C-alpha positions in Angstrom: -45.1 79.9 72.4 -42.3 81.2 74.5 -42.3 77.9 76.5 -42.1 75.9 73.3 -39.2 78.0 72.0 -37.4 77.8 75.3 -37.8 74.0 75.3 -36.4 73.7 71.7 -33.4 75.8 72.6 -32.6 73.7 75.7 -33.1 70.4 73.8 -30.8 71.5 70.9 -28.1 72.7 73.4 -28.4 69.4 75.2 -27.9 67.4 72.0 -24.8 69.5 71.0 -23.4 69.0 74.5 -23.9 65.2 74.2 -21.9 65.2 70.9 -19.1 67.2 72.4 -19.1 65.0 75.5 -18.9 61.9 73.4 -15.9 63.2 71.5 -14.1 64.2 74.7 -14.8 60.8 76.3 -13.7 58.9 73.3 -10.4 60.7 73.1 -9.8 60.5 76.9 -10.1 56.7 76.9 -9.0 55.6 73.4 -6.3 58.1 72.5 -4.7 57.8 75.9 -4.3 54.0 75.6 -1.5 52.9 73.3 -2.4 49.2 73.2 -6.1 48.7 74.1 -6.2 45.5 72.0 -3.8 43.9 74.6 -6.5 44.1 77.3 -9.1 42.7 74.9 -7.0 39.8 73.7 -5.3 38.8 76.9 -1.7 38.6 78.1 -0.9 35.4 76.2 -2.0 36.5 72.8 0.4 35.9 69.9 1.3 38.9 67.6 -1.1 37.4 65.0 -4.0 37.2 67.4 -3.2 40.7 68.7 -3.4 42.1 65.2 -6.7 40.3 64.5 -8.2 41.7 67.7 -7.0 45.1 66.8 -8.7 45.0 63.4 -11.8 43.3 64.8 -12.4 46.1 67.3 -11.4 48.9 64.9 -8.4 50.0 67.0 -6.2 50.0 63.9 -7.7 53.3 62.7 -7.2 56.9 63.9 -9.3 57.9 67.0 -11.4 60.3 65.0 -12.3 57.6 62.5 -13.2 55.3 65.4 -15.5 58.0 66.9 -17.1 58.5 63.5 -18.0 54.8 63.3 -19.2 55.0 66.8 -21.5 57.9 66.0 -22.7 56.3 62.9 -23.4 53.1 64.8 -25.4 55.0 67.4 -27.6 56.5 64.7 -28.0 53.6 62.3 -26.5 50.5 63.9 -23.3 48.6 63.4 -21.8 45.2 62.9 -18.9 43.5 64.7 -16.1 42.6 64.0 -15.4 46.1 62.7 -13.1 44.9 59.8 -15.1 43.9 56.7 -12.6 41.2 55.7 -13.0 39.5 59.1 -16.8 39.6 58.7 -16.7 38.0 55.3 -14.2 35.3 56.5 -16.5 34.3 59.4 -20.1 35.4 58.7 -21.4 33.1 61.4 -19.5 35.2 64.0 -20.9 38.5 63.0 -22.7 40.3 65.8 -25.5 42.8 64.9 -25.6 45.9 67.2 -28.9 47.8 66.4 -29.5 51.5 66.4 -28.3 53.2 69.5 -25.2 51.0 69.5 -22.7 51.9 72.2 -20.0 49.4 71.2 -19.0 45.8 71.7 -17.7 44.4 75.0 -14.9 42.0 74.4 -15.0 40.9 78.1 -18.6 39.7 77.8 -18.6 39.0 74.1 -21.9 41.0 73.8 -22.9 44.5 72.6 -22.7 47.1 75.3 -26.4 47.9 74.8 -27.4 44.4 75.8 -25.3 44.5 79.0 -26.7 47.9 80.1 -30.2 47.0 79.1 -30.1 44.0 81.4 -28.7 46.0 84.4 -30.4 49.4 84.0 -33.9 48.4 85.4 -32.2 47.4 88.7 -30.4 50.7 89.1 -33.4 52.8 87.9 -35.7 51.0 90.3 -33.3 51.6 93.2 -32.7 55.2 92.3 -36.3 56.2 91.9 -37.3 54.4 95.1 -34.6 56.2 97.1 -35.5 59.5 95.4 -39.2 59.3 96.4 -38.2 58.5 100.0 -35.5 61.2 100.5 -37.5 63.9 98.7 -40.7 63.2 100.7 -38.9 62.8 104.0 -36.3 65.5 103.5 -38.7 68.2 102.5 -41.4 67.3 105.1 -38.9 67.0 108.0 -37.0 70.1 106.8 -40.2 72.2 106.8 -41.2 70.8 110.2 -37.8 71.7 111.7 -38.0 75.2 110.3 -41.5 75.8 111.7 -40.4 74.6 115.1 -37.1 76.4 115.1 -35.2 76.2 118.3 -37.6 73.7 119.9 -36.9 70.1 120.8 -38.4 68.7 117.6 -36.1 71.0 115.5 -33.0 69.9 117.4 -34.0 66.2 117.3 -34.6 66.3 113.5 -31.3 68.2 112.8 -29.4 66.0 115.2 -30.7 62.7 113.7 -30.0 64.0 110.2 -26.4 64.8 111.1 -26.1 61.3 112.6 -27.4 59.6 109.4 -25.1 61.8 107.3 -22.1 60.8 109.4 -22.4 57.1 108.8 -21.1 55.7 105.5 -23.5 54.0 103.1 -22.1 50.5 103.6 -22.5 50.8 107.4 -26.1 51.8 107.1 -26.8 49.0 104.6 -25.1 46.3 106.7 -26.9 47.6 109.8 -30.3 47.4 108.2 -29.5 44.0 106.5 -28.3 42.4 109.8 -31.0 43.6 112.1 -34.1 44.5 110.1 -33.9 41.6 107.7 -31.9 38.8 109.3 -32.2 39.2 113.1 -35.7 40.7 113.5 -37.1 39.4 110.2 -39.3 42.5 109.7 -38.7 42.2 105.9 -37.4 39.5 103.7 -33.8 39.5 102.5 -33.6 42.0 99.7 -33.7 40.5 96.3 -34.6 42.3 93.0 -37.7 41.0 91.2 -39.1 42.4 88.0 -42.0 44.7 88.5 -44.0 43.1 85.7 -43.6 39.6 87.3 -44.7 40.6 90.9 -45.1 44.2 91.9 -45.2 43.3 95.6 -41.9 41.4 95.5 -40.4 44.3 93.5 -41.4 46.8 96.3 -40.4 44.6 99.2 -37.1 43.8 97.6 -36.2 47.5 97.2 -37.2 48.7 100.7 -33.9 48.3 102.5 -31.6 49.3 99.7 -33.8 52.4 98.9 -33.8 53.4 102.6 -30.0 53.0 102.8 -29.5 55.4 99.9 -32.4 57.7 101.0 -31.1 58.2 104.5 -27.8 59.7 103.3 -29.4 62.1 100.9 -32.3 62.9 103.1 -30.0 64.2 105.8 -28.7 66.9 103.4 -32.1 67.8 102.1 -33.5 68.2 105.7 -30.8 70.8 106.5 -31.1 72.5 103.1 -34.9 72.7 103.2 -34.8 74.0 106.7 -32.3 76.7 105.8 -34.3 77.7 102.6 -37.6 77.9 104.5 -36.1 80.0 107.3 -34.5 82.4 104.8 -37.7 82.7 102.7 -39.9 83.3 105.7 -37.8 86.3 106.6 -38.5 88.0 103.2 -40.6 91.1 103.0 -43.3 89.6 100.8 -43.9 86.8 103.3 -44.4 89.4 106.0 -46.8 91.2 103.7 -48.8 88.1 103.1 -49.1 87.5 106.8 -50.1 91.2 107.3 -52.9 90.7 104.8 -54.4 88.0 107.1 -53.5 84.9 105.0 -53.5 81.7 107.0 -50.2 80.0 107.9 -51.0 77.1 105.6 -51.5 79.4 102.6 -48.3 81.4 103.4 -46.2 78.3 103.7 -47.8 76.2 100.9 -48.3 78.9 98.3 -45.6 81.4 98.9 -42.8 79.9 100.9 -42.6 76.5 99.2 -42.6 78.0 95.7 -39.4 79.9 96.5 -37.9 76.9 98.2 -38.6 74.6 95.2 -36.1 76.3 92.9 -32.9 75.3 94.6 -34.3 71.9 95.6 -35.3 71.0 92.1 -31.7 71.7 90.9 -30.1 69.5 93.6 -32.6 66.7 93.3 -32.4 66.5 89.5 -28.6 66.2 89.6 -28.6 63.8 92.5 -31.2 61.5 90.8 -29.1 61.6 87.6 -26.0 60.5 89.6 -28.0 57.7 91.3 -29.3 56.4 87.9 -25.7 55.4 87.1 -25.9 52.9 89.9 -24.9 53.2 93.6 -22.0 50.8 93.6 -21.6 50.4 97.4 -25.3 49.8 98.0 -25.7 47.4 95.1 -22.7 45.5 96.4 -24.0 45.3 100.0 -27.4 44.0 98.9 -26.1 41.9 96.0 -28.0 43.9 93.4 -26.3 43.4 90.0 -27.0 46.8 88.5 -25.1 49.3 86.4 -23.0 50.3 89.4 -21.7 46.8 89.8 -21.3 46.4 86.0 -19.1 49.6 85.9 -16.9 48.3 88.7 -16.3 45.0 86.8 -15.7 46.9 83.5 -12.9 49.0 85.2 -11.4 45.8 86.7 -11.2 44.2 83.3 -10.3 47.4 81.5 -13.1 46.8 79.1 -12.9 50.1 77.2 -16.1 49.8 75.1 -18.1 49.0 78.2 -16.5 51.8 80.2 -17.1 54.3 77.5 -20.7 53.2 77.1 -21.4 53.5 80.8 -19.7 56.9 81.0 -21.7 58.2 78.1 -24.9 56.8 79.6 -24.2 58.5 83.0 -23.3 61.8 81.3 -26.4 61.7 79.2 -28.5 61.2 82.4 -26.9 64.4 83.9 -27.5 66.4 80.7 -31.1 65.2 80.4 -31.6 66.0 84.1 -30.3 69.5 83.6 -32.7 70.0 80.7 -35.6 68.7 82.8 -34.6 71.0 85.7 -34.4 74.0 83.4 -37.9 73.2 82.0 -39.2 72.9 85.6 -37.7 76.3 86.3 -39.8 77.7 83.5 -42.9 76.3 85.2 -41.9 77.4 88.7 -40.6 80.9 87.7 -41.8 82.2 84.3 -39.0 84.8 84.2 -36.6 82.0 83.3 -38.2 81.6 79.9 -36.8 85.0 78.9 -33.2 83.9 79.5 
């Protein structure tokens, strides 16, 4: 029962935070722009076309009214153009945006949901693949370095992690692309394939991009895991466990790792949430047309509805990740449930 109540509290606070965040985001982008219809219509628009565009996108109303329509559209769906007279005048041009609507992109002439839905699987696949690699490699190598502190293997792991962290993402990506894929031909040129079509092509296409992202994050996790393990192993309860005659495997696996997991869960959850928004540089290097590349194009075109939709999506990832992390805390450390 305490776990259920704790979960409900965190979910409710997350929903309230999402609402506040959507209001702030809406005001930051829409209220700060005096003529957003100019970017939607184009530089050569006549005053009449400019006025029509303004009413079609709902920019002729106060920002709070626009947010109200946005919130209602997210809950129940929405139709575009926003102006009812324009919809009646040209019913064949009416676009239905179903429940969960994040707006209408004038740059692509499509609902924002459709655009994100097409690109999100690419970014999610890339993020999760990189996440698995960097967590497995970072934690394993970090523990290994801590257990062999001061020895050659410890220095080699820490040194290589620093070297990987020093190089920018685009350099690592281009290096892997040029040598591993093109010159040596160890793997095929990276190309995203849908998992349902061919799981093998899906995996093979993600290998190099995922390794590119994982190497940068893994370097930090190696050093953090090593530091956390060394700090935990100096605690009194670890020395007590050793004095009781517990094996090294039990001490590390049951006692040390449990304490190390708490900070790592926090960091990994937030890092994964950030990656789900799309790694723009990695997607560009490997020509993966995901959310990262879509957001870059939206900024170039000043496509406000698409920018706001992507920002809200990324923010929701972070908020959901925080909720998941808090719930994992409750599993790792039951004392958290009392907070």
